[in-house]
C-alpha positions in Angstrom: -9.1 -15.4 -20.9 -11.0 -16.1 -17.6 -11.4 -19.8 -16.8 -14.6 -20.2 -14.8 -13.8 -23.8 -13.7 -12.7 -24.2 -10.1 -10.7 -27.3 -9.5 -9.6 -28.5 -6.0 -6.1 -27.1 -6.1 -3.4 -25.2 -7.9 0.3 -26.3 -7.9 3.0 -23.6 -8.1 6.7 -24.2 -8.8 9.1 -22.2 -6.7 12.8 -22.2 -5.8 11.9 -24.3 -2.8 10.0 -26.8 -4.8 6.3 -27.2 -5.6 3.7 -25.9 -3.2 0.0 -26.2 -3.4 -2.9 -23.8 -3.0 -5.8 -26.0 -2.0 -9.4 -25.0 -2.1 -10.6 -26.3 1.3 -14.3 -25.2 1.8 -14.7 -27.4 4.9 -11.6 -26.2 6.7 -13.6 -24.1 9.2 -15.8 -27.1 10.0 -12.8 -29.4 10.5 -9.4 -27.6 10.9 -7.7 -30.9 12.1 -5.3 -30.8 9.1 -3.7 -27.7 10.6 -2.8 -29.6 13.8 -0.6 -32.2 12.0 3.1 -32.2 12.8 4.6 -29.6 15.2 2.7 -26.4 14.4 3.1 -22.9 15.9 0.1 -20.7 15.1 0.2 -17.0 14.4 -3.4 -15.8 14.2 -5.1 -12.5 13.5 -6.7 -11.6 16.8 -9.9 -10.6 15.0 -10.2 -14.0 13.3 -9.6 -15.7 16.6 -12.6 -13.7 18.0 -14.9 -14.2 15.0 -14.2 -17.9 14.7 -13.5 -18.9 18.3 -15.9 -21.8 18.1 -14.8 -23.2 14.7 -11.1 -22.8 15.5 -11.3 -24.0 19.2 -8.9 -26.9 18.7 -6.4 -24.6 17.0 -6.7 -21.7 19.5 -6.4 -24.0 22.5 -3.1 -25.4 21.2 -0.2 -24.4 23.5 1.7 -22.7 20.6 -0.6 -19.9 19.6 0.3 -16.2 19.1 -2.4 -13.7 18.5 -1.5 -10.5 16.6 -3.5 -7.4 15.8 -3.4 -7.2 12.0 -2.7 -3.4 11.8 -0.4 -1.7 9.3 1.7 -0.5 12.3 2.3 -4.1 13.3 3.7 -5.0 9.9 7.1 -4.0 11.2 10.5 -5.2 12.3 9.5 -4.5 15.9 6.4 -6.7 15.7 8.4 -9.4 13.9 11.0 -9.3 16.7 8.2 -9.7 19.4 6.8 -12.7 17.6 10.2 -14.3 17.2 10.8 -13.9 21.0 7.5 -15.8 21.7 8.4 -18.5 19.2 11.8 -18.9 20.9 10.0 -19.2 24.2 7.8 -21.9 22.6 11.1 -23.8 21.8 10.5 -23.7 18.0 12.8 -26.1 16.1 13.7 -26.4 12.5 11.5 -29.5 12.0 8.5 -27.5 13.3 6.4 -25.2 11.1 4.5 -22.0 11.4 0.9 -21.6 10.5 -0.4 -18.1 9.5 -4.1 -17.6 9.8 -5.2 -14.2 8.6 -4.9 -11.7 5.8 -1.9 -10.0 4.1 -0.4 -8.5 7.2 -0.3 -11.8 9.0 1.0 -13.4 5.9 3.8 -10.9 5.5 4.9 -11.2 9.1 4.9 -15.0 9.1 6.6 -15.3 5.7 9.4 -12.9 6.8 9.8 -14.7 10.2 9.8 -18.2 8.7 12.5 -17.2 6.2 14.8 -15.9 8.9 14.1 -17.8 12.1 16.7 -20.6 12.5 17.8 -19.7 9.0 14.5 -21.0 7.7 11.5 -23.0 8.9 8.6 -24.2 6.9 5.2 -22.4 7.1 1.6 -22.9 6.0 -1.0 -20.2 5.2 -4.7 -19.9 5.7 -5.6 -16.7 4.0 -8.8 -15.2 5.4 -9.3 -12.1 3.3 -10.3 -11.9 -0.4 -7.2 -9.9 -1.2 -5.0 -12.7 0.2 -7.0 -15.5 -1.3 -7.1 -14.0 -4.8 -3.6 -12.6 -5.0 -1.0 -12.4 -2.3 -1.2 -16.0 -1.0 0.9 -17.2 -3.9 4.2 -15.7 -5.1 6.6 -16.2 -2.1 6.9 -12.5 -1.1 7.1 -11.0 2.3 7.0 -7.2 2.8 7.7 -5.3 6.0 7.4 -1.6 6.7 10.2 0.4 8.2 9.1 3.8 9.5 7.0 5.4 6.8 8.7 3.4 4.0 6.1 0.8 3.0 7.2 -2.7 2.1 10.9 -1.7 2.0 12.2 -5.0 3.7 11.3 -8.5 2.7 12.2 -11.9 1.5 11.1 -14.6 -1.1 10.0 -17.7 0.8 6.9 -19.7 -0.2 4.7 -21.6 2.2 4.5 -25.4 1.9 0.7 -25.4 1.8 -2.1 -22.9 1.4 -5.7 -23.7 2.5 -8.3 -21.4 0.9 -11.7 -21.6 2.6 -14.2 -19.1 1.1 -16.3 -19.2 4.3 -13.9 -16.8 6.0 -15.1 -14.1 3.5 -18.6 -14.1 5.0 -17.6 -11.9 7.9 -15.6 -9.4 5.8 -16.7 -5.8 5.7 -17.7 -4.5 2.3 -14.5 -2.4 2.2 -12.4 -5.5 2.5 -14.4 -7.2 -0.3 -13.7 -4.1 -2.4 -10.1 -4.3 -1.5 -9.9 -7.8 -2.8 -11.8 -7.0 -5.9 -9.2 -4.2 -6.6 -6.5 -6.9 -6.8 -8.7 -9.1 -8.9 -9.2 -6.3 -11.4 -5.4 -5.7 -11.4 -4.6 -9.3 -12.2 -7.2 -9.6 -15.0 -6.0 -6.3 -16.5 -2.5 -7.8 -16.7 -4.0 -10.8 -18.5 -5.9 -9.0 -21.2 -8.6 -6.3 -21.9 -11.1 -9.2 -22.4 -10.3 -10.7 -18.9 -10.6 -7.2 -17.3 -13.9 -6.6 -19.0 -15.2 -10.0 -17.8 -14.6 -9.0 -14.2 -16.0 -5.5 -14.8 -19.2 -6.9 -16.2 -19.7 -8.9 -13.0 -18.8 -6.2 -10.4 -22.3 -5.6 -9.1 -22.6 -9.2 -8.1 -19.1 -9.7 -6.8 -19.6 -7.3 -3.9 -22.3 -9.5 -2.3 -22.2 -13.0 -3.9 -19.5 -15.3 -2.7 -20.4 -17.9 -5.3 -19.8 -15.4 -8.0 -16.4 -14.5 -6.5 -14.9 -18.0 -6.5 -14.3 -18.4 -10.2 -12.4 -15.1 -10.2 -10.3 -16.1 -7.2 -9.3 -19.2 -9.1 -8.6 -17.4 -12.4 -6.6 -14.6 -10.7 -4.4 -17.2 -9.1 -3.9 -19.1 -12.4 -3.0 -15.9 -14.2 -0.5 -14.9 -11.5 1.0 -18.5 -11.5 2.1 -18.1 -15.1 4.2 -15.0 -14.2 5.7 -16.0 -10.8 6.9 -19.4 -12.2 9.1 -17.6 -14.7 10.1 -14.6 -12.6 9.7 -15.6 -8.9 12.2 -13.0 -7.7 10.6 -10.0 -9.3 13.5 -9.3 -11.6 11.7 -8.8 -14.8 8.2 -9.5 -16.1 6.7 -10.0 -12.7 7.2 -6.2 -12.1 3.9 -5.6 -13.9 2.0 -7.1 -10.9 2.7 -3.8 -9.2 0.2 -2.1 -11.6 -1.6 0.4 -9.4 0.7 -0.2 -6.4 3.2 2.7 -6.7 0.4 5.2 -6.8 -1.8 3.1 -4.4 1.0 2.9 -1.8 1.4 6.6 -2.1 -2.3 7.1 -1.5 -2.2 4.8 1.5 0.7 6.7 3.0 -0.7 10.2 2.3 -4.1 9.3 3.9 -2.5 7.6 6.9 -3.9 4.3 5.6 -7.4 5.7 5.6 -8.0 3.9 2.3 -7.9 0.0 2.3 -5.0 -1.4 0.4 -6.8 -3.0 -2.5 -9.1 0.1 -2.8 -6.0 2.3 -2.9 -4.6 0.0 -5.6 -7.8 0.5 -7.6 -7.3 4.3 -7.3 -3.7 3.8 -8.3 -4.7 2.0 -11.4 -7.0 4.8 -12.3 -4.2 7.3 -11.7 -1.9 5.2 -13.9 -4.4 5.1 -16.7 -4.9 8.9 -16.6 -1.1 9.6 -16.5 -0.5 7.1 -19.4 -3.2 8.9 -21.4 -1.8 12.3 -20.6 1.6 11.2 -21.8 0.1 9.8 -25.0 1.0 6.2 -24.0 -2.6 5.0 -23.9 -5.7 6.0 -26.0 -8.1 8.0 -23.9 -10.8 5.5 -24.9 -8.8 2.7 -23.1 -8.3 4.9 -20.0 -12.1 5.6 -19.9 -12.9 1.9 -20.4 -10.9 0.8 -17.4 -11.9 3.9 -15.3 -15.6 3.0 -15.3 -15.0 -0.2 -13.5 -12.2 1.1 -11.3 -14.3 4.1 -10.1 -17.2 1.8 -9.3 -15.0 -0.1 -6.9 -13.4 2.9 -5.1 -16.6 5.0 -5.2 -17.2 5.0 -1.3 -13.8 6.6 -0.9 -13.9 9.4 -3.5 -14.3 12.1 -0.8 -11.1 11.1 0.9 -8.6 14.0 0.8 -5.3 12.9 -0.8 -2.6 15.5 -0.3 -0.3 15.9 -3.3 2.9 16.7 -1.5 2.6 13.7 0.9 1.7 11.4 -2.1 4.7 12.6 -4.1 7.0 12.1 -1.2 5.8 8.5 -0.8 6.0 7.9 -4.5 9.7 9.0 -4.5 10.5 6.2 -2.0 9.1 3.4 -4.2 11.6 0.6 -4.5 11.0 0.2 -8.2 12.6 3.7 -8.8 16.1 4.2 -10.1 18.4 7.0 -8.8 16.9 9.6 -11.1 13.6 8.2 -12.4 10.3 6.7 -11.2 9.7 3.1 -12.1 6.0 3.2 -13.0 3.7 0.4 -14.1 1.4 1.8 -16.8 -1.1 0.6 -19.4 0.4 1.2 -22.9 -0.9 1.0 -26.4 -4.1 0.0 -28.1 -4.4 -3.2 -26.1 -3.6 -1.5 -22.8 -0.6 -3.8 -22.2 0.8 -3.4 -18.7 4.4 -2.4 -18.8 7.1 -0.8 -16.7 7.9 2.8 -17.8 10.7 5.0 -16.4 9.5 8.5 -15.9 11.5 11.5 -14.5 9.7 13.2 -11.5 9.8 16.6 -13.1 7.3 19.4 -13.1 5.4 18.0 -16.0 4.9 14.7 -14.1 4.0 16.3 -10.9 1.3 18.3 -12.7 -0.1 15.2 -14.3 -0.1 13.4 -10.9 -2.0 16.4 -9.4 -4.6 16.4 -12.0 -5.1 12.6 -11.8 -5.5 12.7 -8.0 -8.0 15.4 -8.3 -10.0 13.5 -10.9 -10.5 10.6 -8.5 -13.2 12.7 -6.8 -15.0 13.6 -10.0 
């Protein structure tokens, strides 16, 4: 059930202790809290440009590294370059890193913090809707190696998270849709009622930041319940990959021509169609979810998604076993999100082909 109250913070229990996601609506006006201690800032270069005035005191700090937040830079090579700069800045174990940016910056800094000097603390200022509503909690880092997406990573939570919704004002509509995709995913995991609540508000969510805030909070509170019992993604937390196996395949097959959260929205639609075609999900439930999902990915329905490239990417998913695909699918009358092992045989490939084609219909 969606809770529309928005308190000042959420506390999350992790293997490193409790960390806090703090709603900080005045952070851009007064970022002095980020300057406390011995910080080293890793900042999305676009954020540095857009908010040069508001973040002047941060950006003029001697320990600042600007990074272009591209998928190609979410790599071991980029992490190595940043570590080289941090070493030159004489980073010590009692210092901390501060990530200011979206998911790519978050992944890089989390990975670096967990390995540099065998672990230094870090803080996060998520600046995208996707990061604020989903990825900022949960401890994960994910790094690409070649064309294998998110194949390397660690579990290492930040000590503090500062969520300022004002960063969302400069996001492109595609980035808003990307975040809404993850919000839809999290609420689908909670219940059909929660998903329907988001779906009924979709038209306002794309342009009304005030309407978004309760769903950012509710998405984080839903996710908190799962990550506190399965922080290391060994069981029930797997279902938070709903839409991601297919979504990552779509990203890869289109050379990242579809934003991550939008690709996840498409991936959820594909998952619904395949579940229905395998008699795991009533077609009425697939159609119920599809109406909202399609509304979110509508601007991208003409993007060509090659089947062979998508299938090749899907076969590399880390949830797979040696012989089967580990798919997260909606199952049953309540559309419960579950992990289902599926052989990648001719029957599945045909179901996948039909589902991909239906995205454009």
